[in-house]
C-alpha positions in Angstrom: -25.3 24.1 -17.7 -23.4 26.5 -15.4 -26.6 28.5 -14.6 -28.5 25.3 -13.7 -25.7 24.1 -11.4 -25.6 27.4 -9.6 -29.4 27.5 -9.1 -29.4 24.0 -7.7 -26.5 24.8 -5.4 -28.2 27.9 -4.1 -31.4 26.1 -3.3 -29.5 23.3 -1.5 -27.4 25.7 0.5 -30.5 27.5 1.7 -32.1 24.3 2.8 -29.1 23.4 4.8 -27.8 26.6 6.2 -31.2 28.1 7.2 -32.0 24.9 9.0 -29.8 26.2 11.8 -28.0 29.4 12.7 -24.5 29.9 11.3 -21.9 29.3 14.0 -20.5 32.8 14.1 -23.9 34.3 14.4 -24.5 32.5 17.6 -21.0 32.5 19.0 -18.9 35.7 19.0 -15.7 33.9 20.2 -14.0 30.5 19.8 -15.2 28.2 22.6 -11.6 27.1 23.5 -9.3 29.9 22.5 -11.6 32.8 23.1 -10.6 34.4 19.8 -13.1 36.7 18.2 -14.6 34.9 15.2 -15.2 36.4 11.8 -18.9 36.8 11.0 -18.3 35.1 7.6 -17.0 31.6 8.1 -16.4 30.8 4.4 -13.1 28.9 3.8 -11.9 29.2 0.2 -8.9 27.2 -1.1 -7.1 26.4 -4.4 -6.4 23.1 -6.1 -4.4 22.8 -9.2 -6.4 20.0 -10.8 -9.9 18.6 -10.9 -10.1 15.2 -9.1 -11.1 12.2 -11.3 -13.7 11.3 -8.6 -14.9 12.2 -5.1 -16.6 8.8 -4.6 -14.7 7.3 -1.6 -14.7 4.0 -3.5 -13.1 5.5 -6.6 -11.0 8.4 -5.3 -7.3 8.1 -6.0 -5.7 11.5 -5.6 -4.7 13.6 -2.6 -7.0 16.6 -3.4 -10.0 14.3 -4.1 -9.4 12.5 -0.7 -9.5 15.9 1.0 -12.9 16.6 -0.5 -14.0 13.1 0.6 -12.9 13.7 4.2 -15.2 16.7 4.3 -18.2 15.0 2.7 -17.8 11.6 4.4 -16.5 10.2 7.7 -14.8 6.9 8.4 -14.6 4.8 11.6 -11.7 6.9 12.9 -10.3 10.4 12.2 -7.0 12.0 12.9 -6.2 14.9 15.2 -3.9 17.8 14.3 -0.8 15.7 15.1 -2.0 12.7 13.1 -3.1 10.6 16.1 -6.2 8.4 15.9 -9.4 9.9 17.3 -13.0 8.7 17.1 -15.1 9.2 14.0 -18.2 7.2 13.3 -16.8 4.7 15.8 -16.4 5.8 19.4 -13.8 3.1 20.1 -12.7 -0.3 19.1 -11.3 -3.5 20.6 -8.6 -5.9 19.3 -8.7 -9.6 20.0 -5.8 -11.3 21.8 -4.5 -12.8 18.6 -4.7 -9.4 16.9 -6.9 -10.9 14.1 -10.3 -9.4 15.0 -11.2 -5.7 15.4 -14.5 -4.8 16.8 -15.7 -1.2 16.2 -18.5 0.4 18.2 -20.4 3.0 16.2 -22.0 6.1 17.8 -25.8 6.1 17.8 -26.1 9.7 16.5 -24.2 9.3 13.3 -26.5 10.2 10.4 -26.4 10.6 6.6 -27.2 14.0 5.2 -30.8 12.7 4.4 -31.3 12.0 8.1 -31.0 8.2 7.9 -28.7 6.6 10.6 -25.2 5.5 9.6 -25.0 1.8 10.4 -22.3 -0.9 10.4 -24.0 -2.3 7.4 -23.1 0.8 5.4 -19.4 0.0 6.0 -19.9 -3.6 5.0 -21.5 -2.5 1.8 -18.8 0.1 1.0 -15.9 -2.3 1.6 -17.5 -5.1 -0.4 -18.1 -2.6 -3.2 -14.5 -1.4 -3.4 -13.2 -5.0 -3.4 -15.6 -6.2 -6.0 -13.9 -6.3 -9.4 -17.1 -5.1 -11.0 -16.6 -1.7 -9.4 -13.2 -1.4 -11.0 -12.0 0.8 -8.2 -8.5 2.2 -9.0 -7.8 1.9 -5.2 -9.1 -1.6 -4.7 -5.5 -2.7 -4.0 -5.7 -0.7 -0.8 -8.2 -3.2 0.6 -5.6 -5.9 0.1 -3.1 -3.9 2.0 -5.4 -3.7 5.0 -5.1 -7.5 5.4 -8.9 -8.0 5.7 -9.7 -11.7 5.3 -10.9 -12.8 1.8 -9.8 -9.7 -0.1 -7.4 -11.5 -2.5 -9.8 -14.1 -3.8 -12.6 -11.5 -4.2 -10.4 -9.2 -6.2 -9.3 -12.1 -8.4 -12.9 -12.9 -9.2 -12.6 -16.3 -7.4 -14.9 -15.5 -4.5 -18.1 -13.4 -4.0 -17.8 -10.0 -2.3 -20.0 -11.2 0.6 -17.1 -13.5 1.7 -15.1 -10.5 2.8 -14.0 -10.7 6.4 -16.3 -8.0 7.7 -19.7 -8.3 9.4 -22.3 -6.3 11.2 -23.9 -8.3 14.0 -26.0 -5.2 14.7 -26.4 -1.6 13.5 -23.8 -0.3 15.9 -21.2 -3.0 15.8 -18.7 -3.7 13.0 -16.4 -6.8 13.2 -13.4 -7.0 11.0 -11.4 -10.2 10.5 -7.8 -10.1 9.3 -5.8 -12.9 7.7 -2.8 -12.0 9.8 -2.0 -9.4 12.5 -1.3 -6.0 11.0 0.0 -3.4 13.6 -1.2 -0.4 11.6 -4.6 -1.7 10.6 -6.5 0.9 12.7 -4.6 3.6 10.8 -5.9 2.4 7.5 -9.6 3.1 8.4 -8.9 6.9 8.3 -8.4 6.6 4.5 -11.1 7.6 2.1 -11.3 4.2 0.6 -12.6 2.9 3.9 -15.4 5.5 4.2 -19.0 4.3 4.1 -21.1 5.1 1.0 -24.9 5.3 0.6 -26.1 2.1 -1.1 -29.6 3.5 -2.0 -28.1 6.6 -3.8 -25.6 4.5 -5.7 -28.2 2.1 -6.9 -30.5 4.9 -7.8 -28.1 7.1 -9.7 -25.1 4.9 -10.7 -22.0 6.9 -11.6 -23.9 10.2 -11.1 -24.6 9.6 -7.5 -21.9 12.2 -6.5 -23.6 15.0 -8.3 -24.8 17.7 -5.9 -28.5 16.9 -6.5 -27.9 13.2 -5.8 -25.1 12.9 -3.3 -25.7 11.7 0.3 -22.8 11.9 2.7 -22.2 11.4 6.4 -19.5 14.1 6.9 -19.5 17.5 8.3 -20.4 19.1 5.0 -22.7 18.4 2.0 -21.9 19.2 -1.6 -24.1 21.9 -3.0 -22.3 23.0 -6.2 -19.8 21.4 -8.6 -18.7 23.0 -11.8 -16.0 20.7 -13.2 -12.6 22.3 -13.7 -13.9 25.4 -12.0 -15.4 25.2 -8.5 -16.9 23.1 -5.8 -19.0 24.3 -2.8 -19.7 22.4 0.4 -21.9 23.7 3.2 -22.2 22.7 6.9 -24.4 19.6 7.4 -27.2 19.9 9.9 -27.3 16.1 10.3 -23.6 15.7 11.2 -23.3 14.3 14.7 -20.9 17.0 15.8 -22.3 19.9 13.8 -22.7 22.0 16.9 -18.9 22.2 17.2 -18.3 23.0 13.5 -17.4 26.6 12.9 -16.6 26.9 9.1 -20.0 27.2 7.4 -19.0 27.0 3.8 -16.0 25.4 2.0 -15.2 26.6 -1.5 -12.7 24.7 -3.6 -11.4 26.6 -6.7 -9.5 24.9 -9.5 -6.8 27.3 -10.6 -4.0 25.7 -12.6 -1.8 28.8 -12.8 0.3 29.2 -9.7 0.9 32.9 -10.1 -2.7 33.7 -10.8 -3.8 31.8 -7.7 -1.3 33.6 -5.5 -2.3 37.0 -7.0 -5.9 36.2 -6.0 -4.8 35.2 -2.5 -3.0 38.6 -2.2 -6.3 40.2 -3.3 -8.1 38.4 -0.4 -10.1 36.1 -2.7 -8.7 32.9 -1.2 -7.7 31.7 2.2 -5.3 29.0 1.2 -3.1 28.6 -2.0 0.1 27.0 -3.1 3.3 29.1 -3.4 4.6 29.7 -6.9 7.6 27.5 -7.6 10.9 29.0 -6.6 9.3 32.0 -4.7 9.1 30.6 -1.2 12.1 32.4 0.3 11.2 35.8 -1.1 7.6 35.5 -0.2 8.4 34.2 3.3 10.2 37.5 3.9 7.3 39.5 2.6 4.6 37.4 4.4 6.4 35.8 7.4 3.2 34.8 9.2 1.3 33.6 6.2 3.8 31.6 4.2 4.5 28.1 5.6 6.5 25.0 4.9 5.8 21.8 6.9 7.4 18.3 6.6 5.2 16.0 4.5 4.8 12.3 4.1 5.3 12.4 0.4 8.0 11.6 -2.3 8.4 13.2 -5.7 9.9 10.9 -8.3 10.0 9.8 -11.9 8.8 6.3 -12.9 10.6 4.3 -15.6 8.4 2.1 -17.7 9.8 -1.4 -17.4 6.9 -3.2 -19.1 7.8 -5.8 -21.7 6.5 -3.5 -24.5 8.5 -0.5 -23.4 11.5 0.6 -25.4 14.6 -1.6 -25.1 16.7 1.0 -23.3 14.2 1.1 -20.4 14.8 -2.6 -19.8 18.5 -1.9 -19.2 19.2 -1.2 -15.5 22.5 0.6 -16.5 20.5 3.2 -18.4 18.0 3.7 -15.6 20.8 4.0 -13.0 22.7 6.5 -15.2 19.6 8.8 -15.6 19.1 8.7 -11.9 22.7 9.6 -11.2 23.1 12.1 -14.1 21.3 15.2 -12.6 21.9 17.2 -9.4 18.9 17.0 -7.0 20.2 20.0 -5.1 19.5 22.1 -8.2 15.8 21.0 -7.9 15.5 21.5 -4.1 17.6 24.6 -3.6 17.6 26.2 -7.0 14.0 25.7 -8.1 11.8 24.8 -5.1 13.7 26.5 -2.3 11.3 25.5 0.5 13.0 22.9 2.6 12.6 19.9 0.3 15.1 17.1 0.9 17.0 15.4 -2.0 15.8 11.7 -2.3 17.8 8.7 -3.3 15.3 6.2 -1.9 11.5 6.1 -1.8 10.3 6.2 1.8 10.5 9.7 3.4 12.3 10.4 6.7 9.1 11.7 8.2 7.7 8.1 8.2 7.0 6.8 11.8 9.6 4.4 13.0 11.6 4.5 9.8 15.2 5.5 9.1 16.2 6.2 5.5 18.9 3.8 4.6 22.2 5.0 3.2 22.6 3.9 -0.4 25.7 4.3 -2.6 24.3 7.2 -4.7 23.5 9.3 -1.6 27.1 9.0 -0.3 28.7 10.2 -3.6 29.6 13.7 -4.6 27.7 15.0 -7.7 30.8 14.8 -9.7 31.2 11.1 -8.8 27.5 10.5 -9.7 27.9 12.0 -13.1 31.2 10.1 -13.8 29.5 6.9 -12.9 26.4 7.7 -15.0 28.6 8.5 -18.1 30.4 5.1 -17.6 27.1 3.2 -17.3 25.7 4.8 -20.4 28.8 4.1 -22.4 28.7 0.5 -21.2 25.1 0.2 -22.3 26.2 1.4 -25.8 25.1 5.1 -25.7 27.3 8.1 -26.4 28.0 10.7 -29.0 27.7 8.2 -31.9 24.5 6.7 -30.5 22.7 9.4 -28.4 19.9 8.3 -26.1 16.6 10.1 -26.6 13.9 9.9 -23.9 10.3 11.3 -23.3 9.2 12.8 -20.0 5.5 12.9 -19.3 4.1 15.2 -16.5 0.7 16.6 -15.5 0.1 20.2 -16.2 1.8 22.5 -13.6 4.4 25.2 -13.8 6.3 23.5 -11.0 6.4 20.1 -12.8 7.4 21.8 -16.0 10.3 23.6 -14.3 11.6 20.4 -12.8 11.3 18.5 -16.1 13.1 21.2 -18.0 15.9 21.4 -15.4 16.4 17.6 -15.4 16.4 17.4 -19.2 19.0 20.2 -19.4 21.3 18.5 -16.9 20.9 15.2 -18.7 21.9 16.8 -22.0 24.9 18.7 -20.4 26.1 15.8 -18.3 25.2 12.7 -20.4 24.4 13.9 -23.9 20.8 12.6 -23.5 18.1 14.3 -25.5 14.8 14.6 -23.7 11.4 15.8 -24.9 8.8 16.8 -22.3 5.0 16.6 -22.6 2.2 17.7 -20.3 -1.3 16.4 -19.9 -4.4 17.3 -17.9 -4.5 15.4 -14.6 -7.2 12.9 -15.4 -5.8 12.0 -18.8 -2.3 11.9 -17.3 -3.4 9.4 -14.6 -5.0 7.1 -17.2 -2.0 7.3 -19.6 0.6 6.6 -16.8 -1.5 3.9 -15.3 -1.9 2.1 -18.6 1.9 2.2 -19.3 1.8 4.5 -22.3 4.9 6.4 -21.3 8.7 6.2 -21.1 9.4 8.3 -18.1 6.5 9.8 -16.1 6.4 12.3 -13.2 4.9 10.8 -10.1 4.3 11.7 -6.4 3.2 9.5 -3.6 1.8 10.5 -0.3 1.4 8.0 2.5 -2.1 6.5 3.0 -1.1 5.9 6.6 2.1 6.6 8.6 4.1 3.4 8.1 6.8 2.5 5.5 4.8 -0.1 3.8 2.5 2.6 2.4 5.4 3.5 0.1 7.3 0.3 -0.4 4.2 -1.7 -1.3 4.2 0.2 -4.6 7.3 -1.9 -5.5 5.1 -5.0 -5.2 4.4 -6.7 -8.5 0.7 -6.8 -7.6 0.3 -3.1 -6.6 -2.3 -1.1 -8.5 0.1 1.9 -8.5 3.3 0.1 -9.6 3.3 2.2 -12.7 6.8 1.1 -13.7 5.6 -2.5 -14.0 8.5 -3.5 -11.7 8.7 -7.2 -10.8 11.2 -8.6 -8.3 10.3 -11.9 -6.6 12.7 -11.1 -3.7 11.1 -7.7 -3.1 7.6 -9.3 -3.1 8.8 -11.9 -0.5 10.4 -9.3 1.7 7.3 -7.1 1.6 5.0 -10.1 2.5 7.3 -11.0 5.4 7.4 -7.4 6.7 3.6 -7.4 7.2 4.0 -9.5 10.4 7.7 -9.4 11.2 8.8 -7.7 14.5 11.9 -6.7 12.5 10.1 -5.0 9.7 12.5 -2.1 9.6 15.4 -4.4 8.6 13.2 -5.8 5.8 12.3 -2.4 4.6 15.9 -1.5 4.4 16.6 -4.5 2.2 13.7 -3.5 -0.1 15.0 0.0 -0.4 18.5 -1.2 -1.1 17.4 -3.7 -3.8 15.1 -1.1 -5.4 17.9 1.5 -5.4 20.0 -0.9 -7.4 17.2 -2.0 -9.8 16.1 1.7 -10.3 12.4 1.1 -11.3 11.9 4.7 -10.2 14.1 7.8 -9.9 13.5 9.4 -6.5 14.0 13.2 -6.7 13.0 14.8 -3.4 11.0 14.4 -0.2 8.1 16.9 -0.1 7.3 19.7 2.3 3.8 21.1 2.5 4.3 24.6 1.2 1.5 27.2 0.9 0.1 30.6 1.8 -2.8 31.0 4.1 -4.6 34.1 5.3 -3.7 35.2 8.8 -7.3 34.8 9.8 -7.4 31.1 9.1 -6.7 29.0 12.3 -6.6 25.4 13.2 -4.5 24.1 10.3 -2.8 20.8 11.3 0.8 21.8 10.7 2.1 18.7 12.7 0.1 16.2 10.7 2.7 14.9 8.2 0.0 13.2 6.1 -1.6 16.7 5.7 -5.0 15.2 6.5 -7.1 18.3 7.2 -10.7 18.6 8.1 -12.6 21.8 7.5 -14.7 21.2 10.6 -11.5 21.8 12.7 -10.7 25.1 11.0 -12.1 28.6 11.8 -11.6 32.2 10.7 -10.9 34.9 13.3 -12.1 38.5 13.0 -9.5 41.0 11.6 
């Protein structure tokens, strides 16, 4: 199987790369900066886990979305600072009532098979995601966009062709919203909104994303995929801006061991890797120009299972509050991670545009006060030395996640007498287990799909596909619905954060930073994009 995949990939790579000269062969220097370019423009990076899917309509994780951004392109892209820039669409217009968006598509956008990308491709893709038959894990994102008709379609009460999107001609896409949504244009940069090739999907079904079947419209085409091992993408000759693309080949390696990955980076085998947990400060001294830490639009937290069939103690808000109070977040951020992460007591990160993290009671306490209150809450709930609480923590395989789980369980035992067992699972199995509610406490991390507070707070909605806690609060649902169109959304978001902090459906732990090591030769990384949305076509390698 591995030999066959390699042979297929090699053949495909030759067909693509030999169709045009590699960028560095024709250009000795960068056209803007004047830097001398490396003759080999192969960018190799590490991911910890294999993504469940790279199909834009099915992708649900951060690393899978990064792959999708290289193989496909949406209506709009982001620049290095996170601002909207043209993608397949050159521009768009918004009606006076803010309910209709008209996107104008470029006439030179093509699929990797040479066929033109049309407005109809977007109509098909969006209807497909919304259709319950597709069973997309990210279908709920379409509802967040506010496109007319999404709700009834997802509920099976209307046909997918009633979705509020139309293609009056091949180069015009018209989108109708149920209500004005100030951040709608930001949502079209998300992988869920990318076009997909109808013919390939109908011909190959679930296997349409295999290298020998896939057709994309992005800057790269997939030539090799060995699950749990490697993925190779090469520059697409049909991409509309291929002439400006410098990186010729992108290699994604799945390396679950942080230390092994870093060792391979030190040996020059990779251009970009994560930094082993707890080693940022020492490695920053050793590699001051290569080790980096950037603010990130992400939150690390534990989800409590509040479903009806969950253990009784999980239904008790006093227990959930006690567990959230009963450990020191600074031990995690300063003792384990040590890379600028910020302790979190609410969900939405401070890097969110236009958002100020509200002050909640737990954040204003000293740690001694938190522990004292946690002890009192547990005692009130009936737990103590004579009736110790036992809990299970589930996390996806990673040394970093393991270190955090061990530290929290030890602090719970020391401070509260709580006995915790920890269990790890492979990423795909973990997502399925957590999503189906087969857990007590589960590790989670959420990165914004767009830069606005609702991308986090909507997970508190009872109808959210990623409300893994099974949290239901009618007041929260109403506030979130009102915030969609309110000019005072910030005040409503503050109320939601305050209510959720009291209800404790999740246990916020810290706000992320993007921490990694990259070779000094790698240039163009979007350090100022808090969503960490990177495009390989914007990167380049300079000569040593």
